[in-house]
Every structure is written in structure tokens, then in C-alpha cells.
C-alpha positions in Angstrom: 19.8 7.8 -16.9 22.3 5.3 -17.9 21.1 1.4 -19.3 22.6 0.1 -16.0 20.3 1.9 -14.1 17.3 1.7 -16.2 17.2 -1.8 -16.1 17.5 -2.2 -12.6 14.4 0.5 -12.5 12.5 -1.7 -14.8 13.0 -4.5 -13.1 12.0 -3.4 -10.2 9.2 -1.8 -11.2 8.5 -4.7 -12.6 8.7 -7.5 -9.6 6.7 -4.7 -7.0 3.8 -4.4 -9.4 3.8 -8.2 -9.9 3.5 -8.2 -6.9 1.1 -6.4 -6.3 -1.1 -7.6 -8.3 -1.3 -10.3 -5.1 -1.3 -7.7 -2.3 -4.5 -6.6 -4.3 -6.0 -10.5 -4.2 -4.9 -11.6 -0.8 -7.2 -8.5 1.7 -10.9 -8.9 -0.4 -10.7 -12.9 -0.8 -10.0 -12.6 2.9 -12.6 -10.5 3.7 -15.2 -11.9 2.0 -14.8 -15.6 3.4 -14.5 -14.6 6.3 -18.0 -12.2 5.4 -19.6 -15.3 3.7 -19.0 -17.7 7.0 -20.9 -15.4 8.5 -17.6 -13.7 10.6 -18.7 -10.4 12.7 -16.9 -7.3 10.9 -14.8 -6.5 14.4 -13.1 -10.3 13.5 -12.9 -9.5 9.8 -10.7 -5.8 11.2 -8.4 -7.9 13.6 -8.3 -10.2 10.7 -7.2 -8.5 9.0 -5.0 -5.5 11.3 -2.6 -9.0 12.1 -1.4 -8.2 8.5 0.3 -4.3 9.1 1.2 -5.9 12.2 3.7 -8.1 11.1 4.9 -5.1 8.7 5.0 -3.3 11.9 7.1 -6.3 13.3 9.4 -6.4 10.3 11.0 -3.0 10.5 13.9 -3.3 13.0 14.9 -6.6 10.8 15.2 -4.6 7.5 18.2 -3.2 8.1 20.4 -5.5 9.5 18.7 -8.4 7.0 20.2 -6.1 3.8 22.7 -5.5 5.7 24.2 -9.3 6.2 22.3 -11.2 3.2 22.7 -8.3 0.8 19.9 -6.8 -0.7 18.5 -9.1 -4.1 19.2 -12.7 -1.5 16.4 -10.6 0.7 13.7 -9.4 -1.4 14.1 -13.6 -3.2 14.0 -14.9 0.2 11.0 -12.8 1.1 9.1 -13.9 -2.0 9.3 -16.8 -1.4 8.3 -17.3 2.4 5.0 -15.1 1.6 3.9 -17.9 -1.6 4.7 -20.8 1.0 1.8 -18.6 3.0 -0.4 -18.0 0.6 -1.1 -21.3 -0.2 -1.5 -22.6 2.9 -4.6 -19.9 4.4 -7.2 -23.0 2.7 -5.9 -26.3 4.1 -5.7 -24.5 7.9 -9.3 -22.9 9.9 -9.4 -19.0 10.7 -9.0 -18.6 13.7 -6.9 -18.8 15.1 -4.3 -20.0 11.8 -4.8 -17.1 9.8 -4.2 -14.7 12.5 -0.9 -16.0 12.7 -1.0 -16.7 8.3 -1.7 -12.5 8.2 1.4 -11.6 10.8 4.2 -13.3 9.0 2.8 -12.2 5.6 3.2 -9.3 6.5 6.6 -10.0 7.9 7.9 -11.7 4.6 6.1 -8.7 2.9 7.6 -6.2 4.4 10.6 -7.1 3.3 10.5 -7.5 0.2 8.1 -4.3 -0.4 11.1 -2.3 1.5 13.9 -2.9 -0.7 12.2 -3.0 -3.8 10.3 0.1 -3.6 13.9 2.2 -2.1 16.0 0.9 -5.1 12.6 2.6 -7.4 12.8 5.8 -5.7 16.9 5.6 -6.3 16.7 4.6 -9.9 14.3 7.2 -10.3 16.7 10.4 -9.4 15.9 13.2 -11.0 13.6 16.1 -12.6 11.1 13.8 -13.0 11.4 11.8 -10.1 8.0 12.3 -9.1 6.1 11.2 -12.3 8.6 8.6 -12.5 7.0 7.5 -8.7 3.3 8.8 -10.2 3.8 6.6 -13.4 5.0 3.8 -10.8 2.1 4.0 -8.6 -0.3 3.5 -11.2 1.1 0.4 -12.2 1.2 -0.4 -8.9 -2.6 0.4 -8.8 -3.7 -1.7 -11.7 -1.7 -4.3 -10.0 -3.7 -3.8 -7.5 -6.8 -3.3 -9.8 -6.1 -6.8 -11.0 -5.9 -8.5 -8.3 -9.9 -7.9 -6.6 -10.9 -8.4 -10.5 -10.0 -12.6 -9.7 -11.6 -13.2 -7.0 -15.2 -13.0 -10.5 -13.0 -15.7 -12.6 -11.9 -18.4 -9.0 -14.7 -17.2 -7.1 -13.6 -17.5 -3.2 -14.3 -21.0 -2.5 -11.3 -23.8 -2.9 -7.4 -23.1 -3.1 -7.5 -22.1 -6.8 -6.9 -18.3 -6.2 -4.7 -18.6 -2.9 -2.6 -20.6 -5.9 -3.5 -18.3 -8.8 -2.0 -15.3 -6.1 1.3 -17.1 -4.7 1.5 -18.3 -8.5 1.8 -14.7 -9.6 4.3 -13.4 -6.6 6.9 -16.9 -7.7 6.8 -14.2 -11.1 7.2 -11.2 -8.9 10.7 -13.1 -8.1 12.3 -13.0 -12.2 13.0 -9.4 -12.5 14.5 -9.3 -9.1 17.2 -11.4 -10.8 18.5 -8.6 -12.6 18.7 -5.7 -10.1 22.5 -5.0 -9.0 22.3 -2.0 -6.4 26.1 -1.5 -5.6 25.6 1.6 -3.8 23.9 -0.4 -0.6 25.7 -4.0 -1.2 29.0 -2.5 -1.4 27.9 0.0 1.9 29.7 -0.6 4.9 28.6 1.8 7.1 25.6 1.2 9.9 23.0 1.5 8.7 20.4 4.7 9.8 17.8 3.5 12.6 13.9 4.0 12.0 14.3 5.7 15.1 16.8 8.3 14.0 15.0 8.4 10.7 11.6 8.8 12.1 13.1 12.2 14.0 14.8 13.4 11.1 11.4 13.5 9.1 8.5 13.3 11.3 6.1 14.9 8.6 6.0 13.0 5.9 5.5 9.4 8.4 2.7 11.0 9.6 1.4 11.5 6.0 2.0 7.4 4.8 0.3 6.5 8.1 -2.6 8.4 7.2 -2.8 7.2 3.4 -2.3 4.1 4.6 -5.1 3.8 7.2 -8.1 4.8 3.9 -5.7 2.0 1.6 -6.6 -0.8 4.6 -10.3 0.3 5.8 -11.1 -0.2 2.0 -9.0 -3.1 0.5 -10.1 -5.2 4.0 -13.9 -3.6 4.1 -15.0 -1.5 1.1 -16.1 -4.8 -0.2 -18.1 -5.6 2.6 -19.4 -2.5 2.8 -20.6 -2.8 -0.9 -22.5 -6.1 0.2 -24.1 -5.3 3.1 -25.2 -2.2 0.7 -26.2 -4.6 -1.3 -24.0 -5.4 -4.5 -23.6 -8.7 -4.9 -19.8 -10.2 -4.4 -18.6 -9.3 -8.0 -19.5 -5.8 -7.7 -18.5 -5.5 -4.1 -15.2 -6.9 -5.7 -15.2 -4.1 -8.7 -15.9 -1.5 -6.0 -12.9 -2.0 -4.8 -10.4 -2.1 -8.7 -12.4 1.3 -8.9 -10.7 2.9 -5.9 -7.4 1.3 -6.9 -7.3 1.9 -10.2 -7.2 5.2 -10.7 -3.9 5.7 -10.0 -3.7 4.4 -13.2 -5.5 7.9 -14.8 -4.6 10.7 -12.2 -1.2 9.8 -10.4 0.6 11.2 -13.1 -0.8 14.6 -13.1 -0.4 14.2 -8.8 3.6 13.8 -10.2 3.8 16.9 -12.1 2.1 18.8 -9.9 4.3 17.4 -7.2 8.0 18.0 -9.8 6.2 21.5 -10.1 5.1 22.8 -7.0 5.7 23.3 -3.5 5.1 19.2 -2.4 3.3 19.6 0.9 0.5 22.2 -0.7 -0.4 19.0 -3.1 -0.4 17.0 -0.2 -3.1 18.9 1.4 -4.4 18.9 -1.7 -5.1 15.0 -2.3 -5.5 15.3 1.5 -9.0 17.7 1.0 -9.9 15.0 -2.3 -9.8 12.1 -0.6 -11.8 12.9 2.5 -14.2 15.0 0.9 -14.9 11.4 -2.2 -14.7 9.1 0.8 -18.5 11.4 2.7 -19.8 11.8 -0.8 -20.1 6.9 -0.9 -23.1 6.9 1.3 -25.0 9.5 -1.2 -23.9 8.1 -4.2 -24.0 4.6 -3.5 -26.1 2.8 -6.3 -26.0 5.8 -9.0 -23.6 6.0 -11.4 -21.6 8.9 -9.7 -20.0 6.0 -7.0 -17.9 5.1 -9.9 -16.1 8.2 -10.4 -16.8 9.0 -6.7 -14.0 6.0 -5.7 -11.9 6.7 -8.9 -10.7 10.2 -7.4 -11.1 8.8 -4.0 -8.4 6.3 -4.2 -5.9 7.8 -5.9 -5.8 11.0 -4.6 -5.3 8.8 -1.2 -2.5 7.4 -3.2 -1.4 10.6 -3.9 0.3 11.6 -1.2 2.4 8.4 -1.2 3.8 9.9 -4.7 4.3 13.4 -3.3 5.6 11.1 -0.1 8.2 9.3 -2.0 9.6 12.1 -4.1 10.3 13.8 -1.3 12.7 11.2 0.6 14.1 9.9 -2.4 15.8 13.4 -2.7 16.6 13.2 1.0 18.7 10.1 1.3 20.6 7.4 -0.1 22.7 4.1 0.5 20.9 2.4 3.9 19.7 5.6 4.8 16.8 5.3 1.6 16.3 1.6 2.7 15.5 2.6 5.8 13.6 5.4 4.6 11.6 2.6 3.1 11.5 0.3 5.5 10.2 2.9 7.6 7.4 3.9 5.1 6.2 0.7 5.9 6.4 0.6 8.9 4.1 3.7 9.0 2.1 1.5 6.6 1.9 -0.9 9.0 0.7 0.9 11.5 -2.0 3.7 9.5 -3.4 -0.1 8.0 -4.2 -1.3 12.1 -5.6 1.0 12.6 -7.3 1.4 9.4 -8.4 -2.5 9.7 -9.8 -2.3 12.8 -11.7 1.2 13.5 -13.1 0.0 9.8 -14.1 -3.1 11.9 -16.8 -1.3 14.8 -17.9 2.1 13.3 -19.7 -0.7 11.1 -20.2 -3.2 13.7 -20.7 0.5 15.9 -22.7 2.4 13.6 -23.7 0.4 10.2 -22.6 0.2 6.7 -21.6 4.1 6.2 -20.4 4.4 9.3 -16.6 3.5 6.7 -16.2 6.1 4.5 -18.0 8.9 7.6 -14.6 7.7 9.2 -12.6 7.6 6.9 -13.0 11.0 5.6 -13.2 12.8 9.2 -9.2 11.0 9.6 -9.0 12.5 5.8 -10.2 16.1 7.9 -7.9 16.1 10.6 -4.5 15.3 8.1 -5.8 17.7 5.2 -5.0 20.1 9.4 -1.6 19.4 10.4 0.1 19.1 6.0 -1.8 22.7 5.5 -0.2 23.1 9.3 2.8 21.9 8.2 3.0 23.7 4.1 3.0 27.2 5.8 6.0 26.1 7.6 8.5 24.5 5.0 7.3 27.1 2.6 9.0 24.5 0.0 10.7 25.9 -3.1 9.2 24.1 -7.0 12.0 22.0 -8.9 
């Protein structure tokens, strides 16, 4: 890897992982604030769903924005607007301002995330691609885990946690000034449309969507679930930290498997472990076994995304790669929309344990579909 590519890769990873800290803070923070104010779980779910709704709205704008302004300017502008939205939350009532803010946050975060992730996928090319992407996912998970942990220091009252989140996000913009993506910024061809990309890679998009359902449901509702099961707010936030921190240990082995075995079968294995872990949560809650179960469940769910990114990078480059990561963001948004709503409905309709059982059922559907895909593809390992 040449020096310029290495610097670009480090800068892009630094930016997106610092951003991940803010992202990991905002989801549980908003949910816990609304829960403390007595807002019903289904309404917390509706509010959480506004974030992925904004992501879905942004996907058709991303190829145009990159073509019109350039990748670097688009990321910097999106980061500044997102920070402004974050500091606005504590000064406006939940209904209906927070719903609009979360749509805006999702829209601009998607621009920042899709472009930065396209850089990471492209600059990590080579035989170690899956392991480099696994390392990136591990670092990103660590930053996600740091977000909920901050709640224990700042609490959920007042403007302080929001200002901390906005300040950290502004730091995420700084490494972007060191990135130069000549391949995208110099191309003049018409960007591949999202619909055209979906026709080329429906299985990868489906995998991202299934992962997003579990990811968003737990980011939004795992702390609420833990409170309803008897944890205090600090312990509830740590439960979410355990869910995301497993990636720091287990993502690299998953990446190694994806570099040596058919990627579709690696996805199947990750789906089996994630679904089984979710099913076990109600049975191990309150015991020491809860923590490793949450860790493995979160790590293997994220592993599906890691493997999908690696396969994406093998097939696309330039504007098509940006459109691919934007399409991934869209599927994450759609999946997160379903996950947020399903989580709120499952808790309201079946009690707290409805959440993990519903997520287990979702992953069984994914395992079945991914198995069919793996049998058909039989793609040789690199």
C-alpha cells in the first residue's frame, strides 16, 4: 500500500469512527430521555424510526452531491449541519420537533457516512481487504460503545450530553482535510443509480437490511429493555456497550474467515450466532452469562456488514462504489426503520422479552435466505 493510500485510509477511518462515538451516544440518549418522561415504547420507536427515514431520503441525493461539490466538501458540510442539529435537541420539545430533527440528522449523517465508508472500502483493496475492513469495524464498534458509556458521566438531563456529542463530531471533520480522492473527484461519468445498483447486488443489500434491523432495535431499545427488566440507567447503558464492544475482539477473526472462505457462508454463520444470542437474552438476563451473549450477538451481527462491505469493494470502484455505500446506507435506513418500529411494537404488545424474541425470528429469516444464496453462488475463497 502506497503512502498516499495509507494516509487516506487512516484519515477516513479516524473520521468515521469519531463520528461513530456521537452516533452511539445519540440513539440511547434520546431513547432514555423519552422513557424517563413516560413516553410509550411505541412512540419511542416512531421517533427512532425518523433517523433511518432521513437516511432513506438522502440516498438519491448522495451521487449528485458528490458529483456537484466533490467528496471532501460534501462530508465536511454534512458534519457541520449534523453537529448543529444535535445541539438543538435540548432546546425544543419532543413533540414534534425531535421527529423533524431526527429526519435531518439521518439525512446528513448518511452523506457523511456513505462517502467516508466508500473511501475506506476503496483504500483497503488487496488480499487483506476483509481483515482491514474488520479492523475498521472493530474500531467503529469501540467508538459506538464509548457513546453509551458517556451517559454514565454526563447523565441524561440538560444540554451537556448533546454538546459533548456535537463537539466530538466536529473533531471527526478534521481528518477529512487530509483525504484526497482523485478517482472520484476527477471522474465525469454519470453516477450509477441506486436502483441500478440494487439490481446488480440484491443479496448484499438484503444482508445489510437484516443486520440493520437488529442493530437499530438494540441501539434504540436495549437500554429501555434493560431498565424494564430491572437495571438502573447506568447498567442499562453498559448493556448496550457490551453489545457493541464485542466487535473489537471478534471482527478480525470474522474478517480472516471472509478472506479464506466463501463470504456468503461466513454471513450464514454470523446470522446463526446472532439469532441464537438474541433468543438466549431473556434466559440469561441478570446472570453473568448476559454479557458474553450480548458481546457475541453484537459482534456477529456486525460481521455480516463487514463481509458485505468486503464483497462490495471487490466488485465496484469510483462513483459506483460511492453509490454502493450509499445503497448500503439506504438499506441500513430501511432495515433500521423496520427494526425501530418492530422493537417498539414488540415491547408494547408482548412485554420486554418481545424484543429479543422478535430479533431472533428476524435472523432466522436471514439465515434461510443467506443459505440459499450461498448454495447458488459457491464463490471460491480468495
